[in-house]
N, C-alpha and C positions, 0 to 999 in steps of 0.2 A: 559491563565487563565480559559477559557471556558472548555477546555479539562480536566484540573486539577479539577475544581470545579464540573462541571455537569456530567462528566463521571467517576469520581473516579480514575483518572489517575495521575501518577507521571511522568511528562515529564522531562527528564534529558538532552535531546539533540535534535537539529533540524538542518536539512540540506536542502538547496534549490538547485535543479538541473534544469538547463535551457539549451536548445539547440535551435538554430535558424533554423536548417535544420534537415532532417532525419540523426541522428548521428549514430555512431557505436553502435550496439546493446550491451547492458550490458551483463556481464557474469553471469552465474548461480552462486549464492553465498548464504551464510547463514549469519545471524547476531547473535551475542551472547546476544541479547536483543529483546524484542517485538518491532514491528514497526507498525506505522500507516502511510500509504502513502495517500496523498491528492493531487488529480490532480487539478492544478490551470488552466490548459488549456486542450484542446483535444489532440489527437495524441499520445497516449501511450497505450501499452498493458501490462498487468500483467500476468506472467506465474508462476505457482507453480508446483514444482516437488517432486516426491517421491524418490525412490532409483535409478531410471534410468534417462536418459537424455530426456525423453519424458514427456511433461507437462501433469498433470492430470486435470489442471484447467488453462484456458486461457480466458481472458476477455478484450475487448477493453474499455478503460476508457474515459469518457467525463468530461468536466469541472465540478468540484465540487464533483466528485465521490471519495470515500474513501474506503480503504481496510485495514483490520487488518491482519498482518502477524506475527504469533507467533515465538518466539525465536527458532533458529535452523531449521526453515522451509526453504528448498531450493527454491529460487525464482530468477526471472529475470525481469527487466523492459525494454521493447522494445520501443524506440522512432519511431513513424511512420511518423513524421513530426516535425515541430517546436513545442516544448512543454516546460512546466514548472511544477514542482511538489515540494512538501515539504514532507520530510521524518522525522517523529518524533520518537525518541528513547524513549520507555516508559516502566514503570513497571506496571503490572496489578494486581489488587487485586484478590486473589484466588476465583474462582467461578463466576467472573463477565463475562457476555456475551454481545457482542456489536451488537444487532439486527441481529444476525446470526442464521440460523436454525441449529438444532442439527446435521442434516446429512451433513451439509456443513458449517463449521465455518469460511470459507474464503470468503463467499459471500460479494460482495461489497455493500456499503451503498450508495444509491443514494443521492446526495446533492442537495441543492437548485440551480437552474440554473439562478442566478441573473446576469445580464449583466452590 
């Protein structure tokens, strides 16, 4: 409800991913919709790719961090230990930006670190 009401999002899907150990690294893939990934725990890296298989953006995510990944952006989530995340499939209003600088629209949004 918060994402829908406060951020002008239309969430149509959500998936929870959990692994209890360092699991097999995810494959490079694209989604046919916009995605918000929310790190519920530590131990994950987000990699974003252009046309080749070398990431142009890699960031280690901590508990509470969020990243917006636009439709058709090649990306991969790497588990570096036990981790949990929620992936939201969303529609975004035209022209809406989510706390991202113009020069890097994929910058993570630091979350509250409530324990």
